[in-house]
C-alpha positions, 0 to 999 in steps of 0.5 A: 147598140145603134139605132138601126137595131133598136138601140139608143146610141149613135156613137162609134163604139156602138156601131163597132160592136154591132158590125163586129157581131155581124161579121163574126156571125158571118164567120160562123160564130154564135154571137150574143150581145148584152146591150145596156141601151135598148128601148125595152128590157128583155130576158129573151133575145131579139135576133137581128141578122143572126145576132142575139141581142139581150137588152136592158133599158136601165132608165126603166129598170133603175128607178131608185136604189132602194126600190131594187131587190137584188142578192147581197153579193150584187149590192156588195159589188155595187157598193165597192165599185160604184159607191162614189156615184149618186144613188140614181146612177148606182141604181142603173149599174145595179139594174144592169148587173141584175140583167147581166146575171139573168143572161149569163145564167142562160149562156155558156160562152167560150169567150166573153168580149167586154167593150167597156173598161169602166162600169162593166168590168167589175160586173162581167168579172163578178158574174163570170165567177159567180154564175158560170160553171166554166171559166171562159177568158174575158177580153176587154176592149179599150176604146179610149179614156174620154171619161177621165179626160172630159167633163167636170172634175167630179165626173172625171175623178169618178170615171178614173176610179172606175177605169183603174178598177176595171184595169186591175181586174182585166188580164186580156186587153184589146187597145183600140189604136196606137193612140189608145196604147200611148194613152194607156201607157201614160195613164195606167200602171204596168201596161207591159204586165198585161196581155194585149193587142193593138188596133183592130177596127173595121168598117163595112166596105159594102155599106160604105163605098163610092156611090153606095148610097143615092146621095142626099140631093144627087148633086155630087158625081164621081166624087166631085162637086158639079158646075157652079154648085157650092162645095158640100162639107159634112160634119158627122158627130155629136153636137158637143164642144169636144167634137169640134162643132163650134170650131167648125162654125167659127171657121165658116163665119169668115170668108165663106158664103152660101155660094161657096160652101154648104155644110151638112151637120149630122148628129144630135146632142144636148148642145144643139141650142148653143149650136143654133145660137152660134149659127145665128150669131155668125149669120151663117144660117143659109150655109149650115143645115142641121140634119139631126140623126140620120139612119144611113150615113152612106148617102151623106158621105156620097154627097160630101166633097169633104168630111170635116170633123175637127174633134178635140180628141179621137182614139180612132175615128170610124167616121173618117174611115167610113167617109174615105171608103166612099172616096171622100177626103177628110179633115180632122185634127192632129189628135186624130191618129195618124194611122187614120189620116196618114198624109195629105193624099187622103185629107188634112190634120189641123190643130184642134180649137184653131178656126183659122187653120181649119178655114185654110184646110177647108179652102185648100180641100175644096180646091184640090183635085183629089185622087179618089183611088188613093183615098179608096186604097187607104180606106180598104186597109180598114175593111172587115174583110182584112180585119176579121181574121185578126179577131179569129186569131185573138179568140183562138189564142184566148181559148187556147191560153196563148194570147 
């Protein structure tokens, strides 16, 4: 769950799950969410905007594997699927499994929508079979394969095994984008033998809209910079290398000055000290402002002249759609799906890890007179008003055995 509802996550998947849950309740569904990242564990749900949230904080529940008391079948699942992980990591998964069992015992769902192809898959499938009298269909959303692609070799190998095990258990898949489908075709066997749909991501068009927020300083009007003010660049993502933050800082280190641009960096991450050192080394401290976590991004999208997130890899990229929904052009990389940034009327795609190309794109973007209505027209294709009906159809097909 995202922070605004008591979670600890600021990522796109958490926000997607929450926004989807809210939209479904607006459509008349009864929605319960089992979240693994709340600050407190609860056996009774917290209700936020008519969504029931059952939370488990595995840092508090986990402890050490030897201190957790659980039925033997849970230990068997833990051994068979998570045995390659260190004891502390296995304890987290066992804690989540314990909480999953207690929550499933209270519910009688018509559909279980699992948003994790990795560790949650064996747990959810096991508990569906062990705890529920009925046999509701399980839909597994695949948001990407980052665990197999990034990190040290041991971590990638462990996550690859988890993903392949989860894939073997899953019959009904919802692939996050056409890019995820391409990756799944390459990385996973016999995708065509599975039942799947592709690419249903939505954003809240009421929350993200032109001038929907007050702006950070009020310097932007009607989607453009004002007078002699420097152009405002916005980076929104975790502070880690694969999100392209260092590429952005390197691009800003030459030819730009604080009178040309200012760059607002929104996000947190373990690599913040390295980011601060890079800013100091490049002498761009007057140009770059590290904002950390902010509760409401709409204000920053309002403020920005261009969103710049040169991520090494994005399976979708909600932030680009959110920014465009506020009328803001975007710069991503060629590893952002083309369906998100389809042409240069809404933004630019540059090669990843290429500061020179990014610098040229920034220079062009801040000099371009963008057609805001064209950007908004494209962003509307991602609004929940158009997407939620697709979920209606998928859930109905699952219940009727027609997916």
